[in-house]
N, C-alpha and C positions, 0 to 999 in steps of 0.2 A: 365429315368425320370429326368428332368433337377431342381436342388434345387437352389432356391434364393440365391442370394449371401449376406452373413452376412453383417448387417451395423454397423456402429459406428459413433459417433460424433467426429469430430475434433475441440480440444481445442487450442487457441493460445494464449501462455502465454508471453506476452511480458513484461519484468521486467527490472530492473533498469541496470543490469549488463549482462545480457544475454537474448535472444530469444529462447523460448521453443516451441515445438508442440507435444502434447499428444492425441494419439487415447483411446477414452473411450469406452467399450462395454454396454450392455443393463444393466449389474449389478454395473455400475459404476467403473469398474476395467480398470485400464491401460494395454492397448493391446501392446503399444510401445511408446517411447519417444526419442526425438532429441534435442539438446542442443548446442546453439554456443553463447559465448560470444563476446562482442564487444566493442569497445576502451572508455575509459572515458577520457576526457579532464578538465583539471584544467587549464584555461588561466590565472586565477589570485587567489590569495587567497580568499575563500569564492564562487568562480565561480566555476560551474560544467555543462559541456556541452555534449551533443551527436552527432553525424551524423546521421541526420534522414534517409538518404539514406542510410548508413550501418545498420542502424535497420531495414530497409524494406529487404536489402539483406540477410540478417541473419533469419530474418524471414521466408523469402519465400524458403530460402534454407532448413531449419528444416522442413518447410511444405512437401517439396519433400522428403526428407528423410523418415521422419515418416511414410508416405505414400509407399514408396517403401519397408519399412520392413514388411508391412501387406499388399501386393498386392491384394491379393482376398478379400477385404472390400469395400464395397460402402458406400460414406461418406453422410450421411443423413444429416448433417447441420454442419456448422462452429459456435463455440463461441468464442468470443475475450474476454481476460482480460488484464488489461495494467496498468504498472507504469502511475499514474493519473494526477498529475498536471502538468508534462512535458508537454512544450510548443514547438509545432511544428508551422510553418509559411512556406508556399510555393507559389509558383506563380501557377494560377490555367490554363494558357495555357500551360507551359512547364511541368507541376508538380515537378519540382523540388524545394528542398527547399530553402528559400532565405538566410539563417543563420543556425547556429549549433542549434539543439534544446536546451533549457533551461533546465536543470533538475528539478525535484521538490526540490532538496537538495539545490539549489542555494541561495546565499543570495543576490546577487549583488542590489535588488530593496529596500534594508532596508531603505536608506534614502527616497525613494519616499514613502513608506509605513508612514514613519513618516510625510512627508508633509500632508497626507491624513488623518490625526488624526483628525480633524474636522468633518469627515464623518464616523468615527470608528463605532458610537453606530447603525447609521443608516445601515451599511453595515453588523453589527452583524445580527440585526433583520431581514433583507431581506434575509440575505444567510445562518445564521447560522455559520458563518466562523469567525475567527479571522482575524483581519489586519494584514496580515504578508507576508512575502516575498515567502513563502511556495506555494502559491497559483497561479493559471495562470494569473489572471488580471493582475497584476503588471508587470508578465513576458512580456506579449502580449504589454502592453503598453511601455515597454523598447523598444522592436524589431521596432514597430510601429514608434517611435521617429527618428529612425535610416533609414527608409526605405520611398522610394517614391512610387507612385502608388499603393496606396491601395485598388483602385478597382479591381486590378488584383490578390489581395492576399487571401487566405484562410488559416484560424487559425483552429487549432485542437488540442486535446491531442491525444496520441499516437494511441487510437482507432480509431482515426477518420482519421490521416494519413494512417492506416492498410487499412481501408474499401476503401478509396480513391484509393489506390494502387490494391486491390483485385478487385475491379470493373474496371479498368483501367480508373479511373479519372470521373468517372459518378455519383459516390454518395458521397455526402459532409454530414455526418451525425455523430451524437454522441448520447450517452443514458444520460438517466437522473442522473446517479450517477456520470458520468465524468463531468457533465454538472454543477453538485452541487458544485464542487471543484474549480470551476474558479473565483468566487467572482463576478460573472457577471449574477447569476441565483437565480431566485426567488425560494426558496424550496417550499414555501407553495401553490404558483399558478403554480408550474413546468413549467417555461418559463424564457426565457430572459427578463432582466429587463432594459428597457429604461435608467432610473433614475440611475441606477448602471452604464450601459453602458456612460452616460454622466460624471458621477463622474471620472469615469477613463480614459475617451476618446477614447473609443474604437467604432469605427463604425459597426453597425449591420451588414455591408454587408459581412465582413470578418467570421462570425459565421456560425457553422454547425445547419443543422437541428436537433432538439431532439426528440428522439423516446423514446419507451419503454425498458426497459432492456431484456424482453422476448419477441418474436415476429420477424416474417422474415423483417429482415429490410432492404436487398439487396441482390441481386446473383451475385456471382464472375463471373468473363469473362469466367470460365469453367462450368458456371451453377449450383453452389452449393448454397444454400441458407446461408446466413449471418443471424444467428435466435437468436442469444443472445450476448449482451455486457454488462461488468460490472467493473468498476474500479477493482484493484486487491484485495482491503480490502472489500468492500462488496461481490464480488464473494467469497472470503474467507467465510465470514458469511453466504453465500448461501450454500456454499459447505459443511461447518460444520453443516447444518440444523438449525442454530440458528433461528429459523422462529417464534418463540414466545417474546413477549414483557419480557424483564429480562434476555435473554440467551445472553451472551458473549463470544468472542474467541480474542485469540492473535496470530498475525502472526510474526514469527521472522525471519525476512529478514535482507536486510541491515539494514533498521529502524525497529522498532515493532511499530505494529498498533493493538490497543485494540479497540474493536467495540462491541457496544451491541444495540440489536434490542429495540427499542421502541414502536413498534407498529406504530398506524395510527397517535401519537403525537410527533410533533416536539419538543424537550424539550430543552427550554432555560438554558444554563448553565451559572453557576456563578463562575465556577471553570476552566475557560479555555478549556473546552472540547468543540468539534465542534458539532453541529447538522448538520445532512447528510442525503440525501436520500439512504435507504439502498436498494431499487429495486423498479422499477414497472414492473407487469406482464401483458401484452396485454393492456386492456382497464380497467383494475382495478385500482384504487386510489393507489399513492406510499404508501411505508411504509418507517419509518424512524429510524435513528439509532443515538446513540453518539458514538464520534470517540475520542481518545486518540491518538495523534500522537509523537511518539518518533524517534528521527531524526537519532540516531545512537545506534544500538544495536549489530547485526552481524557483521557491519562494525568495531566495537571496536575490534572484534577478529582477523579481517583481519588484523587491525594497529598492532596486537600483532606479527602478522606473519611478515607483510611487513614493518612495521617502526621500531619496536624494534628488530625482528628478535629472539624473544625469542620462538616460536614455529615456525616449517617447515610446518605444514600444519593445517588447521583450525581445526579438530576431535582432534588435539594434546593437545590443551588447557584443554581437560576433566580431562586426567591423570595428567597433572602439576597441574592444580587447586586442584585435589583430593591428592595429594601428601602433602597437608597441611591441620590441622583440621579449620584452619580458616585464614581470610585475615591479621592476625597480627596487625589489627588496620589501615590498609591502605584503603584508599577510593578513588577509581577512577570514575570521573566524565568526559563520553566521551563527552562532549559538543564540538566536533570537527567543527560543524556548527551550532551553537546556541543551545537553549533548546528549546523544544514543550512542549506539554501538561506535568502538569498544568501551566507552567511558562512562555512560551512564550518569550523567551529574545533572541533574533537575533545576540544581541554582548556576549553573553556568549561564554567562550571556556572552552575547556578540561583541567581539572587538576587532580593531583595526591596528595593526602594529607596522612599525616599519616607516613611517610615513616622514617624508622629507619636505624643504622648500620645493623639492623639483618634482613631487609626487603629483600627479594629473589623474583625473577621471577615467583616464585609459587605463591607468595602472591598477586603479582600485576596480575598474570592471575585470580586468585579466587576472588580478588576484581573487577576484569572486568566481571566477569559472574555474582557477586552479583549485579552490576549495572546496569546490563541488568532486574534482577528481580526486583529491587529496583523501577527502573522507571515505570516498568508496576505496581508495587503496588500503587504507586502515583495515576496513572490515575485509577485504580480499586476504589481508595478512593474517588475521584472525582465523578465517575459514581454514586455510590451508594448515594452521598449526593445529586446529583442535580436530580436525578430520584427518589428518595425515595425506591427503590427498594433494598433489600439486595441479594448479587448474592450468590450461593450456589454452584456454581462450576465455572472453566473455562475451555473451550476447545482450543487446541492449534495446531498449525501447522508451516511450514515454517522450513528453514534449521536448526537454531539452536533447535528446538524443540526434536532433536534427541539426545542431549546431556541429558543424564539422571541426572548427577549432576545439572546442570542448572535447570530442570524441578523440582527436589526436592527443590533446593533452591527457586523457586517459588512458590510451594506448602508452603513450611515453612514460608516465609515472606507474602505470602497473606493471609496464613491461610485458605485456602479452598481446597478441592480437584482440580486437574489438571488432564484433561481426553486429553490425546494425541492419536489423531487420527489414526485408522490403514491404511488409506490412505493417505501419507502426501501432496500428490498432491491437497490440497482442494481448492486452487485458481484457478487452471485449470480445478479442477471438477466442481466448483461453475459456470463456464462460459460453461461448456459442459451441466450442469443441465438445465441452462436458455435455451440454445439453444435446447437441448432436449426434454423440455416441449412445445415449439412453433412448434416442428417437429413432436410431439405425440411420441415421440421416450422414455419418462420417463414419469411414473406415480407416484407410490408410492416412493418417495425419501426418507422419512425419515427411512424406512425399512432397508435401505442400509447402513445407519450410524453406526460404530462400533468404540469403544475405542482400540487402541492398548496395551495401559498401563494407568493406573490410579495411581498418585501419591498423597499420602496423607499427611498432615502437621504432623511435629515430634518435630520442634523446639519450646521451651517453650515460653510463651508470653513474659517473661522478656528479654530474649536472642534476639527476633524479636525487641522489642521496643528499645534496646539498638543500636542494627544496623540500625534501622529506624532514630534514633534521631542522630547518627554519619552521616549516609548519608546526612540528612538534613544540617547538617554543610558545608560538602564538596559542595551541591550545591550553597550554599550562597558566597563561596568563587569562585566558578566559573562564577558568575554572572557579566556582564558589562565588561569584560576584552577588548573587541575591540571597547569600546566607544573613 
């Protein structure tokens, strides 16, 4: 008797510092993982770049590696999730990038955004986004200003770049979640907007076709369907099964991204939150989310390691920070590339305040962990105010979510339970779920979600208020340094 070969979904998780590939089975469990880091380029202060060719080469390598680890599994479909606003521009004829990719963290277009201020309210209404260098539109305009032969150029966020290469240059697409982060896309009508294109001076000819987040989008050169695409934070929201309005998650990566499902309604924020498309399943109408973008969280721990040298590895921050009962009055504001939600200050820079002769490396480490939790609380407060919904829990994932001290601080400072998922790879899992739904591979997804651990608040209201008040003073000192 010949048994059918078992199937799996291949998730490609292309992040800010590494490319990963993960195979998921029918229960949403990872069968194998492969990961490779790639180089970060910092040509000037505030500039961050990637080599798009290296992104593709590392992604291709980990695909081959993970498939080789489980050779007797058939790939039912591919799901893609990616660092979102990072901007890639390439030549359609050669398929080669015409410049380094400009990374989402890059701040070089701050002055361009300042010049566009007369259009700010229009951009905000149409896109749900703040007028900020974070988004792809001004990055694309910056590249186009330095290049000729625009008719040969193709623009894409990293998902588009991967699909282009996976299909041998035959398919130039993106999905609604990534398109909604470009500042060129009308999120209410779910399409590229000619007025926005005119304001930013971007020709429609360079843009990819926009597709749903779940549905067969293309077929690879090897005949495998690409059936799901979502930007990393929307994929994480889907993987965390935050499928009802009022459910929220936070992913702790290089930066942190708090996202709350708002259902069929795009909520207009008065507190610097972004309205964005959460996902679109097949022909169904899109769902929306509120998002708070925190530029530096996990990267602050990397700075303790690489910049200050007070820890050898990132996990060392937890025992060091736990060696003191509090931060000793020290406040770290890690605004290394400006401040995101709810401040949106492209000129803010990192500060450390409250240092005394008794300050130690442990106090700085603990204040750094507190800064991650406090930035998140700022965003959660804004979400509750703008949506009118009181949050009752927070689901968390990402590398820093494995830090128990940080998660307890998060619960203490937010005043709500924090649920850490049993499967930490929720971003990749969300991409797998989107692809698996389209391929008929997954059905009852909510039954698969489980918490690894729940952290409940233990901090008193007075202590919480004191820490938040001191944090607010530190933020004010960090603002506007680079003007």
